C-alpha positions as CSV (number, residue, x, y, z in Angstrom):
1,M,3.4,-39.2,56.6
2,F,3.2,-42.7,55.5
3,K,-0.1,-42.7,55.4
4,S,0.1,-39.8,52.7
5,V,-1.3,-40.9,49.3
6,S,0.6,-38.2,47.7
7,V,4.0,-39.2,49.0
8,W,3.5,-42.9,47.7
9,K,2.7,-41.4,44.4
10,F,5.7,-39.6,44.2
11,A,7.7,-42.5,45.4
12,L,6.0,-44.7,42.6
13,L,6.6,-42.1,40.1
14,F,10.2,-41.8,41.2
15,C,10.8,-45.6,41.2
16,L,9.3,-45.8,37.5
17,A,11.3,-43.2,35.9
18,N,14.6,-44.4,37.7
19,M,14.2,-47.8,36.3
20,A,15.4,-46.7,32.6
21,G,18.5,-45.1,34.1
22,Y,19.2,-48.3,36.3
23,G,18.5,-50.8,33.5
24,L,20.5,-48.9,30.9
25,L,23.5,-48.3,33.4
26,T,23.5,-52.1,34.0
27,W,22.9,-53.8,30.9
28,V,23.8,-51.6,27.9
29,P,27.6,-52.4,28.4
30,S,27.2,-56.1,28.4
31,Y,24.8,-55.6,25.4
32,F,27.6,-53.8,23.5
33,L,30.1,-56.5,24.5
34,N,28.0,-59.5,24.1
35,E,25.6,-58.5,21.3
36,K,27.7,-56.0,19.4
37,G,31.3,-57.2,19.7
38,L,32.6,-53.9,21.0
39,S,35.7,-53.4,23.1
40,L,35.7,-52.6,26.6
41,I,37.3,-49.1,26.0
42,D,34.5,-48.5,23.0
43,T,31.9,-49.9,25.6
44,G,32.9,-47.8,28.0
45,I,32.8,-44.5,25.5
46,F,29.4,-45.4,24.0
47,A,27.6,-46.3,27.7
48,A,28.9,-42.9,28.9
49,I,27.9,-40.7,26.3
50,P,24.1,-40.7,27.5
51,F,24.9,-40.0,31.1
52,I,27.0,-36.9,30.4
53,V,24.0,-35.2,28.4
54,T,21.4,-36.6,31.4
55,A,23.8,-34.6,33.8
56,L,23.5,-31.7,31.7
57,A,19.9,-32.1,31.2
58,I,19.1,-32.5,34.9
59,V,20.7,-29.1,35.7
60,V,18.8,-27.6,32.9
61,G,15.5,-29.3,33.9
62,G,16.0,-28.0,37.6
63,R,16.0,-24.6,36.2
64,L,12.8,-24.9,33.9
65,V,10.9,-26.2,37.1
66,D,12.1,-23.1,39.1
67,K,11.3,-20.7,36.5
68,Y,8.5,-21.8,34.3
69,F,6.7,-25.1,35.9
70,H,7.0,-24.3,39.6
71,D,3.3,-25.4,40.2
72,S,2.7,-27.3,36.9
73,A,5.3,-29.8,37.0
74,R,2.9,-32.3,35.1
75,I,3.2,-30.0,32.1
76,L,6.9,-31.0,31.9
77,L,6.6,-34.3,33.3
78,V,3.9,-36.4,31.3
79,P,5.3,-35.2,27.9
80,C,8.9,-36.0,29.0
81,M,8.2,-39.3,30.4
82,A,6.2,-40.2,27.4
83,T,8.7,-38.9,24.8
84,S,11.3,-40.8,26.7
85,A,9.5,-43.9,26.4
86,I,9.1,-43.3,22.6
87,L,12.5,-42.9,22.2
88,L,13.6,-45.7,24.4
89,F,11.2,-47.9,21.7
90,L,12.8,-46.4,19.0
91,M,16.2,-47.6,20.6
92,T,15.1,-51.2,20.6
93,T,14.4,-51.3,17.2
94,T,17.7,-50.1,16.0
95,D,20.7,-52.3,14.7
96,T,23.4,-50.2,15.1
97,V,25.4,-49.3,18.2
98,A,25.4,-45.5,17.0
99,M,21.7,-45.2,16.5
100,F,21.1,-47.3,19.9
101,T,23.2,-44.7,21.7
102,F,21.7,-41.7,19.8
103,Y,18.1,-42.9,20.8
104,Q,19.3,-43.8,24.3
105,T,21.1,-40.5,24.8
106,L,17.8,-38.5,23.7
107,A,15.5,-40.6,26.1
108,M,17.8,-40.1,29.0
109,G,18.3,-36.4,28.2
110,V,14.6,-35.9,27.9
111,S,13.9,-37.8,31.0
112,G,16.5,-35.7,32.7
113,L,14.8,-32.7,32.0
114,C,11.6,-33.8,34.3
115,S,13.6,-35.4,37.1
116,M,14.0,-32.6,39.5
117,S,10.0,-31.7,39.0
118,I,9.7,-35.1,41.0
119,F,11.4,-33.6,44.2
120,A,10.5,-30.1,43.6
121,L,6.7,-30.4,44.9
122,P,7.3,-32.7,47.9
123,L,10.4,-30.6,48.8
124,R,7.7,-27.4,48.9
125,A,4.9,-29.4,50.5
126,L,6.0,-31.6,53.2
127,P,5.7,-29.7,56.6
128,A,9.4,-29.5,58.2
129,E,8.8,-32.1,60.6
130,F,8.2,-34.8,58.0
131,L,10.5,-33.3,55.1
132,G,13.4,-35.9,55.9
133,S,11.2,-39.1,56.0
134,G,9.1,-37.9,53.4
135,M,12.0,-37.3,51.0
136,G,13.6,-40.6,52.4
137,L,10.6,-42.6,51.3
138,I,10.5,-41.0,47.8
139,N,14.0,-41.5,47.3
140,G,14.2,-44.9,48.6
141,C,11.8,-46.1,46.2
142,G,13.6,-44.4,43.7
143,Q,16.9,-46.3,44.9
144,L,14.6,-49.5,45.1
145,A,14.5,-49.5,41.1
146,G,18.2,-49.8,41.2
147,F,17.5,-53.4,42.8
148,I,14.5,-54.5,40.9
149,T,15.4,-53.4,37.6
150,P,18.7,-55.4,37.0
151,L,17.2,-58.7,38.2
152,V,14.0,-58.1,36.0
153,M,16.2,-57.3,33.2
154,G,18.6,-60.1,33.6
155,W,15.8,-62.6,33.7
156,M,14.4,-61.0,30.6
157,V,17.7,-61.6,28.9
158,D,18.0,-65.0,29.8
159,Q,14.6,-65.9,29.0
160,F,13.9,-63.7,26.0
161,S,16.6,-61.3,24.5
162,Y,18.3,-57.7,25.4
163,M,15.4,-56.2,23.4
164,A,12.7,-57.8,25.5
165,A,14.9,-56.4,28.8
166,F,14.8,-53.0,27.2
167,G,11.4,-53.4,26.7
168,V,10.7,-53.4,30.5
169,L,12.3,-49.9,30.6
170,V,10.0,-48.7,27.8
171,G,7.0,-49.9,29.8
172,A,8.1,-48.4,33.2
173,T,9.0,-45.2,31.5
174,A,5.5,-45.2,29.6
175,A,4.0,-46.1,33.3
176,A,5.7,-42.8,34.9
177,A,3.9,-40.7,32.3
178,L,0.6,-42.3,33.3
179,V,1.6,-41.9,37.5
180,A,2.8,-38.4,36.4
181,M,-0.8,-37.6,35.6
182,I,-2.3,-38.2,39.0
183,V,0.3,-36.6,41.4
184,P,-0.5,-33.5,42.7
185,Q,0.8,-30.2,41.3
186,T,0.6,-27.5,44.2
187,P,1.5,-28.1,47.9
188,A,-2.4,-27.1,48.6
189,K,-3.3,-30.2,46.8
190,F,-0.6,-32.4,48.3
């Protein structure tokens, strides 16, 4: 199972796709506090909005995968990740907290629509005896983004700016769209 190129492709895809969520979760509050001068309560409210929308989008996206994209997740993954990258870029170009949160919410919501498609195919394709370890590897790499992203972004903020750090998320999300183009689409191709 650890020699499976398909498992590693999905692991990389999940890591790249998770970078935006972890990066925004860990660095938006300090950006709002330090750069925009928001109060703690306002920071909490503005930082929470995108995650509420994302939670709903994940549920809707799971239904979309089940109903329409069962064997063609790429059709959902690639445009959603590419659109999310564009919206994250637009987020970095705005000056107001309201517009920043608007673009962040849209980016995370669109990304949430395709997040379940990253799990759907491996869950169907992996043999039962390797399902736990295969999904563990994929999810573990996704969670690795939670370790890597805050460190990289912190370094970027120290060396350059918050916007440069948020640019890392644009790049990771665009890279996720590219990786989504090469993941298998059916259990037979897994």
